[in-house]
N, C-alpha and C positions, 0 to 999 in steps of 0.2 A: 310271540315272545316266549322264550324258554324261561321257566321259573323253577327254582329248586324247591319242589313241593315238600320234600322231606324236611328240610331245614325250616321252612315256613311253618309246617305243622308242629315241629318240635317247639319252636319259639312260642306259638300261640297256645300250645298245650301247657307249657311251663307257666306262662303268664296267667292262664286261667286257673291253674292249680294254686298259684301264688295268691290270686284274688280270693279264692275259696278259703285258703288258710287265714287270710286277713279277716274275712267276714265272720269266721267261726269263733273268734276270741272274745271272751267276756270282758277283758281289759286290753283293748287293742294296743295301747301304748303304755308299756311299763318300762320306764327309763332306768337303766342301771346307774351305778355310781359314775358320775362324769369322769371322762378321761383326765389323767393328771396333766400338769403343765408339760410343755414339750420336753421330751427326753432325747430326741434326736437333734444333734447339732445341725445348724444351717450348713447345707452342703457346700463344699468348695469346688475347685476346678481341677484338682490333681487326679492322676490316674487312680489313686487309692480311693477316691470318692465315687468312682464309677461302679455301678452294679455289676457284679459277677456272681455266677452261680457257685455256691459253696458246698452243696450236698445234693443228693438225688431228691427229686421232687415227686411226691405222690399226692395228687390233688383231686378235687371233685368240683364239677360244674354244678351250679344251682344248689349251694350248700344249705341255704335257709329260704323259707317262703317269705312273702311280703307282709307278714303280720306285724312286724316291728315290736313284737313281744319279747322282752329281754329274758323272761323266764323260759320261754320256749326256745329261744336262741341258745341260752346257756345249756339246756339239756341236749339240744342237737349237736352243738359244737363239742361238748364234752364227750358224747358218744362217738363223734367223728374222730376226734383226736385219740381217744382210747383205742380205736380200731386201727391206728397206724397212719392215718392221713396227716400230713404235715403242712398242707396249704389248702385253703378253701377259697373258692371263687364266689363272688357276690354279685351276680348279674340279675337283671329283671326285677329289681326291687327299687322302691322310691328312695330319694335322698334321705328322707327321715328314717326309713328302715335301715338304710346303709349305715347311718350314724350309730344306731343302736347295735347293729351287728359288729361294727368296728370296736365299739366299747366292750362288748361281751367277749370278743376275740382277745382283747387285752387281758381280761380277767382269766380266761381259759388258758391263754398262752398258745395260740395257734396262728400261723401266718395267713395273710389274706391278700387277695387281689380285688381291688375296688373298681366298680363300674358306675359311672355317672353319665348318662346319655345327654344331660343338659350342658355338660362342660367339656369332658375329655374322652367320651366313649361313643363308638358307632356300632351299629348292627346291620350286617349285609349292606344294602345300598343307602342306608340313612345314617347321617352323622350330625354332630352338634354344630350350631352356629358358633364358629370359633371366636373367642375373645381372649387375647393373651392376658389381659388384666384379671379377668375372672379366673382363668386357669392358675395364674400366679397366686392369687388370693386363696384359692382352694388348696393348692399345694402347701402354702404356708400353714393353713389350718390343719391339714392332715399330718403335719410334722409331729403332732402329739402322739400319734399311734405307732408305737415301737414295733408292733407285730405286723404292720402293713408292709408287705413285701413289694407291692407294685400296683400298677394301674392296668385295668383290662381295657385297652385302648380300642380294639375292634374285634368283633366276632364275625368272621367270614366276610371280609371286604370284597367288593367287586373290583375289577381292574380300574374302573373310573374313580374309585375311592383311594387309590394308592397314594396319590399326592397328599391327600388329607391325613392319611395314616402317618405318612412321613413327617408332615408338619407337626402333628400332635406329638409324635415321638421326639422330635427335635426340641420342642418346647418343654416337654417333661424332662428330658435330659438336661436342658438348660437350667431349669428351676429345681429339679430333684434328681440329679444323676445317680444318687445312691439307691434308687428304686428302679424296678423293672418296668419298662413300657412294653406291654404284652399284646399280641394279636394272634389269631389262629385262622388258618386257611380253609376254604371249601374242600370237600373231597371231590372226586372226579365223577360222581353221579349227580346229574342235575344240570346246573348252570354251565359248568366247564367240564369237558370230558376228553377222552382220547381221540374222538372223531371230529368234533366240532366245538366251536367256542361260544361265547356269550351271544345269544340271539342269532346264531349261525353266521356271525361275522367271519369273514375269510381270514385264514391264517391265524386262528386264535384258539389254540388247543390248551389242554390242561397243563402240559409240560411248559408251554409258553407263559401260562398264568403264574406258575410257581417261579419260573426263572425271572419273569418281569418283576414279581414281588421282591425277590431277593435283590435284584439290581436297583430297583427304584426306591424301595423302603429301607433296605439295609437293617433288618430287624436284629434284635439282640439274641433272640432264640427263634428257631424255625419250628412252628407248631402246626399240626393239622389234625383233622378228625376223619375217621372212616368207621362206619358201623356195619360190619359184615353180615350180621344176622337180622338186618332191618326188614327182610321179607317175612320174618317170623315163621320160617319153615323148618321142620325137623331135619330135612335133607341137606340144608346148607351146612357146609363145613369149610375148614381152612386149608384142606389139602390142596385144592385148586380154587383160588378166590382172587378177584380183582383188587382186594385189599393190598396184595403183595405188589401189584403194579404201581399203585400210588406210593406205597412204602419204599419200594426199591428206588424209584426216581427221586423221591424227596430225600432219602438217605444219601444218595450220590450228590445231590445239590448241597445238602448240609455239610458234607465233607469238603466239597469244592469251595464253599464260601466260609468254611470254618465256623459253622453255627451249631450250637447244641440243639439236639432234636428232641421235641416233646410230642407225645401222641395221645389223643383222646380215644379210648376204647369203649366198646358198648357193654354196659352192665345191665340194661333194662330193655324191655320191649319198647319199641319206638311209639307204638300206640298204647297209651295208658289204659285203654278200655279192654285190651287183650292181655291175658296172663303171660303169653310169650313163651319162648323156649330157653331163655337165659338161665344158666345154672353155674355152679362153681367151676366145672370143667371148661365151659366155653369162655368164661371170664379169665381163667388161669391160662388157657392157650393163647389168648391175645396178649396178656401181660408178659408172660415169659417169652413169647415170640418176639415182642418188641424189644426186650432186653438183649436178645441175640442180635438185633439190628443196631445196638449201641445207643439206645435212647438214654437221655439224661433226665427225662421227666415223663410221667404218666398221669393221665387224668381220667377219673371215672365220668362216664355219662350214663347214669349219675349214681351217687350213693343213695339218693332218694329213690325208694322202691327196689333197692338191692341190698345195701348194707342196712338201711333203715326202711321202715314200712311207709305206707301212704301217709300215715299220721306222724312220721318221723320218730317212731320208737324202734328199738332193736328188732331186726328181722330174724327169720329162721336161719338165714345165712350169715348172720352177724359174726358169730364166733369163728366160723370157717374162713370168712373173708378177712377177719382180723389177723388170723395166723398167716394167710396168704400175703396180706399187705406187709407184715413185718418181714417175711421172707423176701418179697420183692424189693423192699428198701435195703435189706442186707446185700442183695446181689447188686442193686443199683449203685450203692456206695462202694462196694468192692471194685466195680468196673468204672467208677466215676472218672478217673483220670486216663482210662484206656480209650483208644481210638479204634473204630471198626476198620479192619484192613482187608478182610475176606468174608464173603457171605455166600452160603449155599443152601439150596433145598434139594433133598434127595428124593429120587423116584419120580421126577417129573420129566416131561419131554424137553427137547432142545428148544422148541418153539416157546414154551412157557418160561424156560430159563432166560431167554432173551427178553420176553415180554415183562418179566419181573425184575429186570436189570440186575441179574445175579452174576456172580463169578462162576467159572467153569471148574467143577470139582476135579476133573482130570488134570487140570493145571495147578492144583493146590500144592503148596510147599509143606503143608502140615498134615492133611487128611488124605488117605489113600482110598478108602471105601467105607460105607456105612449103610445101615438099613434104610428102607424107604420111610417117607412121611416125617422126616426130620428137617428142622432148620438148624444149620451149623454156622455160628458166627465166630470168627477169629478176631480178637481184639488185642491190641498191643499198647502197653504203657510207653510213654516217651523215653528217649535216651536209652534204648535197648533194655527197657524194664521188662516186667513180666508179660508173657503171652498167655491169654485166656482162650479157652475153647468152650464156647457156650452152646449146648446142645438141647433143643427143645422138641417135644412131640407136638406136631401140628394138629393131630387128631384130638377132638374132644370126646370121642366115643370108644377108641381102641388104644390099648397099650402098645408100646414098641419094645420088643426084646431082641437082642442081637449083639453083634460085635462091631465097634468102630475101630478101624485099623489106621494107625498113623503111618506116615511115610517112612519113619525110622524109629528106633528105640529112643526113648527120652525119659528124663526124670519127670514124673507126673505126681501132682497133688490134686486131691478132689475136695471141693468146697461144699459143705452142707448148709444151705441157706436157712433151714429151719432151726438148726442149732448154732448157726453162725460160727462154724468151726471148719478148719482145714486139716485134712489128713494126708500125709505124704506116704506114697508107696515106697517100700523098702528097696526095690530094685527097678531099673529102667524098664519101661513097658512099650510095646508096639501095638498092643490090643487092649481096648477098653470095653469091658462088659457093660451093656446098657440094659436097664429094665425101667422104662419110663411109663408111669401111669398116664391116662389121658391128660394132655395139656401140661405135663410135668417138664422139669428141667434138670440138667446135669451140668456142672461147671468144673472145668479142669484147668490147672495151671501147668503149662508145658515149659520145660527148661532144656 
């Protein structure tokens, strides 16, 4: 039997850390001020009552440990919000700890995704014993939390769980259509891959896993994770990486099924016992690369041990990541209404271009040529709106300097994500000068 060892290890590691955090508290349960009476109206059935994404999401998995200590949660969520995170996920904690976390999130003013494995949430192959009445009662109770954005319905479902994911989604949409019913998929290493399927079942590949999920579950958003530095080797890079195979296929399917694309990126060493290789440049390369793919949401795996320390205090990277997070949200909101229409990697072989599900740069209607080691995404707003050219440096170790040549002269503006400002060039350009630090981004508007 094939087992996704990495995911199992991650889950056990997080649960163990959560238990340790719970045991170390002098006052394990410190309840905050109870949540006020319900502030959200009982949902109706009109289209206006249905959840839709309104802004770019920058989230984190495992936002708080299982201590159920409101003072600790208040400090963690305040640090997290102040660093630019606008959504926190609350998995692997007890229902009692979840209630404390939801109350504190109300005070702090940060959105949440709630997980409850007893009622409406599953993890890998295990799900709750479904009771519609229990679910309806829980939804009614949770109406009081105005900052609760949705339900974490399933973390990496197997194919055999798809019907249960679908059923939970349908019930949550029935009783609470104004909130998101969220799930995220396995990556292609482990249980499902590009050569064989679950337990080596015939005709069961990763591509079929993703496609079947879309067809059977019809999710509101299409989310997946892939941790490219999981081997913890200095030599691992994003120039050529199987991350782009998963990303390319899922991007195509998201466009085909008209689903917003969310991506979990790696911010920490997978093994908490190892210091790991993760740094600002590796994190930045993943985040900005994902924006070139047109994602509408990004999630840290995790802010614990990256943005925050093992004990959930500000880390040495906190200030730098806070600046990066704000820039990422600026870009994400700038591109929020734009659709990915063309996608290229420069300097790779034709075989990799096909394997990564990329467009052919030679056939581009926008770009003529560009330096190696870039991701170039062309995004288009609806109704002949703006065309964005998003250029990122895939390398976390080397700068890219050179010239990107357009097919023809055009009116060009450049967007600065750190200042949140756009500067228009005074005359039409056919050549754009690039100077990208490791993992950095350049954003242009082409008219």
